N, C-alpha and C positions, 0 to 999 in steps of 0.2 A: 686736867682737874678743874672741877668747878670751883667757882670763887666761894669765899666766906659767905657772902650775901645770899647766893642761890642755896647754900647748904642750909642758912638759917631760915629761909623760906620754906624749903621742902620740909624742914623739921615742924613746921606748924601742922598739927594734925587737921584733918578735914571735919572733925568733931567740933572744933571752934568756929567753923563757918556757919553764918546765919543763913536760914533758909528763906530765901526770897526768890521772886520769880518776876518775869516781864509783866509790867503793868501795876506792880506793887509800888507804893510810896515809901521811899526809905530815906532815912537820915544818915549821911555819911560824915562822920568826924575825921577831919583831916589835920595833920600836923603842919603849922605854917611856920617857917623861920624867916624872921625879918632882922637881919643882922645878928646880934647875940641873943635875941628874945626869941622865945617859943611860945605859940599858943596854939589852941584847937579851934579850928573854924568848922561849923556845921553847914553842910549843903543838903537841903531836903527838896526832893523832887520825885518824879515818876520814872521808873525804870523803862527805857524804851528799847534797849538791847542789851544781850550778854554775848560775850565772844569766849571761846575756850573754857567752857564751863568744867568745873572739876580740876582744872588744870593750874599749874602753878603761875601761867600767864593769863589768868582769867581777867577780862576787862568788862566793865560795866558802864553804860552810858545813861546818865540821869539828866532829865529834862525838868526845868522850872520855868514859870512865867514871872518876870521881873519887870515892872512897869509897863506892862502890855507888850513886852518883847520876850520871845522864847530865848532861853539860856540853856545850852548843852554843855555837860561836862563829862570827861571820860576818867574813870578811876582804874588804876591797876589795883585789883582788889587784895592781893599778897603783898603788897608794897608795905614797908615800914612806916611810911607817911600816913597811911590809912589807919587810924587807931581802933575804929569800932563803925559797925554798921547796924542800925536799928531799922526794924520793919514798923512803920507808922500805920499803915492801912493797906489791906490787900484787896485787889481787884481781879475780876474774872474777864479775861481776854482770850481770844481765839486765835491770835497770831503770835509768832516767835519775836518778831520786830514790829514795833509801833511807830514807824516813820510817818504814818498818815497823821499824826498828831501835830506835825510840823505845819500843815497846811490848815489847821483849824485856828479860828480867831475866837476871842472872847471867852466866855465861861465853858464854852464846848472844848476848849483846847486842853483842858484838865479833867474833863468829866468821863470818869469810867465807871462801869458797873461794879458795885461792891460784891465781894465774893460771899456767897452764902454758906455758912458753916452748918454741916449736917449734924443735927442733934438727934440721938436716939432716946426715944422714950421708953422705960420700962412698964409696958402694960400687961 
């Protein structure tokens, strides 16, 4: 019999999920517990990989640059500790995993081509 936590996670509909892809810059709101206190910490960076997409065990890896050092953090998307995911900027990439960003230095480490939104004109 599945545990209460798994039942709660399965009850979350997929409609609540935010549409983001690899290469997008997202902001993850994570609940941090320090003793008796709770606060929400934001982590903003580029999505370099997604695993188990559409599954209850979906995992996303986000990378950002802090003081010229690359920092990666992996989040369990359906976790109760992840309160919200926002898409900040969308980028157009040709790969499913962006591990090549690890080798880049300086401003090229976060530079990705912006996604061009197709607009239809009524002529």
